[in-house]
C-alpha positions as CSV (number, residue, x, y, z in Angstrom):
1,V,-0.2,-0.1,-0.3
2,P,1.5,3.4,-1.3
3,S,2.0,6.1,1.5
4,A,-0.9,8.5,2.0
5,A,1.5,11.2,1.9
6,A,2.7,10.1,-1.1
7,T,-1.0,10.8,-2.6
8,A,-1.6,14.0,-1.2
9,S,-2.6,16.4,-4.6
10,G,-1.1,19.5,-5.5
11,R,2.4,20.0,-7.3
12,T,3.0,23.9,-6.7
13,M,6.5,24.9,-4.9
14,S,4.4,25.3,-1.8
15,D,3.8,22.0,-1.7
16,L,6.9,20.7,-2.4
17,A,8.4,23.0,0.3
18,A,5.7,21.8,2.6
19,R,6.6,18.1,1.5
20,A,10.2,18.8,2.1
21,E,9.2,20.2,5.6
22,W,7.2,18.0,7.0
23,L,7.8,14.3,5.7
24,F,10.5,11.6,6.9
25,P,12.7,13.0,8.4
26,N,11.2,16.3,9.9
27,A,11.5,18.5,12.9
28,A,9.5,15.7,14.9
29,T,12.0,13.1,13.9
30,P,15.5,14.2,13.7
31,L,18.2,12.1,13.2
32,G,19.4,10.3,16.4
33,S,16.3,10.9,18.5
34,S,14.3,8.2,19.4
35,A,11.6,9.5,17.7
36,Y,13.6,9.0,14.1
37,Y,14.5,5.5,15.0
38,S,11.3,4.3,15.6
39,V,10.3,5.7,11.9
40,R,13.6,4.7,10.7
41,F,12.8,0.9,11.3
42,S,9.3,0.8,10.2
43,P,8.0,-0.3,6.5
44,A,9.3,2.2,4.1
45,P,5.4,3.1,2.7
46,L,4.6,4.5,6.4
47,R,7.4,6.5,7.2
48,D,5.8,9.6,5.8
49,D,2.8,8.8,7.8
50,L,3.9,8.1,10.9
51,A,6.5,11.3,10.9
52,L,3.4,13.5,10.3
53,V,1.4,12.2,12.6
54,L,4.3,12.8,15.1
55,A,4.8,16.3,13.6
56,C,1.3,17.3,14.3
57,H,1.8,16.2,18.3
58,R,4.8,18.0,18.3
59,E,3.2,21.3,17.1
60,I,0.4,21.2,19.6
61,R,2.6,20.6,22.4
62,S,5.1,22.8,21.6
63,V,2.6,25.5,22.4
64,L,4.1,24.7,26.2
65,V,7.5,25.5,25.5
66,D,7.6,27.9,22.7
67,C,5.1,30.5,23.6
68,S,6.2,32.4,26.9
69,D,3.4,34.6,26.9
70,P,0.2,32.4,28.0
71,R,-2.3,34.3,26.1
72,V,-0.2,33.7,22.9
73,A,0.1,29.9,23.8
74,A,-4.0,29.6,24.2
75,L,-4.6,31.4,21.4
76,K,-2.1,28.9,19.3
77,L,-3.6,26.4,20.6
78,Q,-6.9,27.0,20.0
79,W,-5.6,28.0,16.0
80,W,-4.8,24.1,15.9
81,R,-8.2,22.7,17.6
82,E,-9.9,24.5,15.1
83,E,-7.6,23.2,12.5
84,L,-8.1,19.7,13.1
85,E,-11.8,20.1,13.0
86,R,-11.2,21.7,9.3
87,T,-8.8,19.0,8.6
88,Y,-11.6,16.5,9.6
89,A,-13.8,18.5,7.7
90,G,-12.2,18.5,4.2
91,S,-10.5,22.1,4.1
92,P,-7.3,22.2,6.0
93,R,-5.5,25.3,5.5
94,H,-2.0,24.5,7.3
95,P,0.7,22.5,5.0
96,L,1.2,19.9,7.6
97,S,-2.6,19.5,8.0
98,R,-3.1,19.2,4.1
99,L,-0.7,16.6,3.9
100,L,-1.9,14.7,7.1
101,A,-5.6,15.2,6.0
102,A,-4.5,12.1,3.4
103,V,-2.9,10.1,6.0
104,I,-6.4,10.4,8.1
105,R,-8.7,9.3,5.2
106,Q,-6.4,6.4,3.9
107,R,-5.4,5.1,7.5
108,G,-8.6,5.9,9.1
109,L,-7.1,7.5,11.8
110,P,-9.9,8.9,14.2
111,K,-10.5,12.3,15.6
112,T,-10.4,11.2,19.6
113,P,-6.9,11.2,20.5
114,F,-6.3,14.7,18.7
115,E,-9.0,16.2,20.7
116,Q,-7.5,14.4,24.1
117,L,-4.1,16.0,23.4
118,A,-5.4,19.3,22.8
119,E,-7.3,19.0,25.7
120,Q,-4.6,17.9,27.8
121,T,-2.6,20.6,26.7
122,E,-5.0,23.1,27.6
123,R,-5.1,21.7,30.9
124,E,-1.3,22.1,31.3
125,L,-1.6,25.8,30.0
126,L,-4.5,26.4,32.8
127,R,-2.4,24.4,35.5
128,P,1.4,23.7,35.2
129,G,1.8,20.8,37.0
130,H,0.0,17.6,38.1
131,A,-1.3,17.0,41.6
132,D,-0.2,13.6,42.2
133,E,1.0,10.7,40.5
134,T,-2.1,9.4,39.2
135,T,-3.2,12.9,37.2
136,L,0.4,12.9,36.1
137,A,-0.3,8.9,34.5
138,N,-4.0,9.9,33.4
139,A,-2.0,13.0,31.5
140,C,0.7,10.7,30.0
141,E,-2.2,8.3,28.5
142,R,-3.8,11.5,27.1
143,V,-0.9,12.6,25.4
144,S,1.6,9.9,24.5
145,G,-1.0,6.7,24.8
146,G,-3.1,8.8,22.2
147,L,-0.1,9.4,20.1
148,F,0.8,5.4,20.2
149,E,-2.6,4.8,19.4
150,L,-2.4,7.1,16.2
151,L,0.6,5.5,15.2
152,A,-0.6,2.0,15.7
153,R,-3.3,2.8,13.2
154,C,-1.4,3.7,10.8
155,H,0.1,0.1,10.9
156,G,-2.9,-1.1,10.2
157,V,-3.6,-2.2,14.0
158,E,-7.6,-2.2,14.9
159,D,-8.1,-4.4,17.4
160,P,-9.2,-3.0,20.7
161,Q,-7.2,-4.8,22.7
162,A,-4.3,-4.4,21.0
163,L,-4.8,-0.6,20.8
164,A,-5.2,-0.6,24.5
165,A,-1.9,-2.4,25.2
166,V,-0.3,0.4,22.9
167,R,-1.8,3.1,24.9
168,R,-0.5,1.4,28.1
169,L,3.0,1.3,26.4
170,G,2.7,5.4,25.4
171,T,1.9,5.8,29.1
172,F,5.1,4.3,30.1
173,C,7.0,6.1,27.4
174,G,5.3,9.3,28.1
175,L,5.9,8.8,32.5
176,T,9.7,7.9,31.6
177,Y,10.1,11.2,29.5
178,C,8.4,13.1,31.9
179,I,11.2,11.6,34.8
180,R,14.1,12.3,32.5
181,G,12.2,16.1,32.2
182,V,12.0,16.7,35.4
183,G,14.8,19.3,35.6
184,A,14.1,21.3,32.7
185,S,10.4,21.4,33.5
186,L,10.8,22.9,37.2
187,R,13.0,25.3,35.2
188,R,10.1,26.6,32.8
189,G,7.8,26.9,35.6
190,R,6.3,23.4,35.1
191,R,6.1,21.6,38.5
192,V,6.0,18.0,38.5
193,I,7.7,17.5,41.5
194,P,8.7,19.2,44.3
195,A,12.1,21.5,43.2
196,D,14.2,20.7,45.7
197,E,16.9,17.9,45.6
198,S,16.6,16.1,48.8
199,P,15.7,12.2,49.6
200,K,12.0,13.0,49.4
201,T,12.6,14.0,46.0
202,R,14.8,10.7,45.0
203,E,12.3,8.1,46.3
204,L,9.2,10.5,44.8
205,L,11.1,9.8,41.5
206,R,11.9,6.1,42.0
207,R,8.1,5.6,42.6
208,M,7.1,7.2,39.4
209,A,9.8,5.1,37.6
210,Q,8.0,1.9,39.2
211,R,4.8,3.4,38.5
212,A,5.9,3.6,34.6
213,R,7.1,0.2,34.7
214,Q,3.3,-1.3,35.5
215,F,2.5,0.1,32.2
216,A,5.1,-2.3,30.3
217,P,5.8,-5.1,31.6
218,E,8.5,-7.3,30.6
219,Q,6.1,-10.0,28.7
220,A,4.3,-6.8,26.5
221,R,7.4,-5.4,25.7
222,R,9.2,-9.1,24.5
223,R,5.6,-9.5,22.9
224,A,5.6,-10.2,19.0
225,G,3.0,-8.6,16.8
226,L,3.7,-4.9,18.3
227,P,3.5,-2.3,15.5
228,D,7.7,-1.8,14.5
229,S,7.2,2.5,15.5
230,V,6.0,1.4,18.9
231,A,8.4,-1.4,19.4
232,V,11.4,0.3,18.8
233,R,10.5,3.5,20.7
234,A,9.0,1.2,23.8
235,G,12.6,-0.4,23.8
236,I,14.3,2.6,23.7
237,L,12.7,3.9,26.6
238,H,13.0,0.9,28.6
239,A,16.9,1.5,28.1
240,L,16.5,4.9,29.1
241,L,14.9,4.3,32.3
242,D,17.4,2.1,33.5
243,E,19.9,4.5,32.7
244,L,17.8,7.1,34.7
245,E,17.8,4.5,37.6
246,R,21.3,3.4,37.1
247,C,22.4,7.0,37.7
248,D,19.9,7.5,40.7
249,F,17.6,10.0,38.9
250,E,20.0,12.8,38.7
251,V,17.7,14.6,36.9
252,L,17.0,18.3,38.5
253,D,20.3,19.6,36.9
254,R,21.6,16.9,34.4
255,H,20.1,16.2,31.0
256,L,20.6,12.4,31.0
257,G,19.8,10.2,27.8
258,L,20.9,7.7,25.4
259,T,23.6,8.6,22.9
260,P,22.4,8.0,19.0
261,L,24.7,5.0,18.3
262,R,23.1,3.0,21.7
263,K,19.3,3.9,20.2
264,L,20.6,2.5,16.7
265,W,21.6,-0.5,18.0
266,I,18.3,-0.8,20.4
267,A,16.3,-0.2,17.7
268,W,18.4,-2.7,15.1
269,R,17.7,-5.4,17.9
270,V,14.2,-4.6,18.8
271,S,13.3,-5.0,14.9
272,R,14.7,-8.5,14.9
273,G,12.7,-9.3,17.5
274,R,15.6,-9.7,20.0
275,A,15.7,-8.8,23.7
276,R,17.7,-5.3,24.2
């Protein structure tokens, strides 16, 4: 089946420029990132479609980081919510949306995960923090879990149980990113945990890691049949969480991560059904 993105109509200069900007690899899938390898190790006909879904996700979530004025962020988010409505109605305006519309049609992507993404982003704009660990997990399920559902649907996954498992893996990945990004979030004024380097904070991060692992048990991680983009991303994030634990969650003043070479190695092994 050819890529839905490849069937997008129009060959004007602006269309060609948009394709160059938004198709794989794009700003949401930069070389060396986990997102890049999750797409790169997926079937070639799907890569542009996956990259477009990831780009839309990035554009919406970026309002939390790129807009220092909350009013500007709210306006930008509202524009994207309206653009999603236009896209599903068949009249997108943004170059990204025009390409994504073809993916939505061909892959049968539902609107709900996009709506949940926008709703959760609005919640975080209004209240930059999470009341407790359960609230944080629920937020990750709506944001990262919904994203993983869309990616899985691009692969043709439709079984409700399989999609539920994929959303749980997305929640695991979202929680892992939150743990790794605690320091950066605090510096932006977004409270995920108390802003003090103390034994209590470390213990909270350990509990968060344990909670994250509950969403991706070992047998689920090794189970065959997961979509390539989801399996590779989850494999890399399991390794990242292991690294965070090894460094005793020194994340308030440090940016811990995996090297591109290690991500590549994990992606290669996962793509061939091996343990990391």
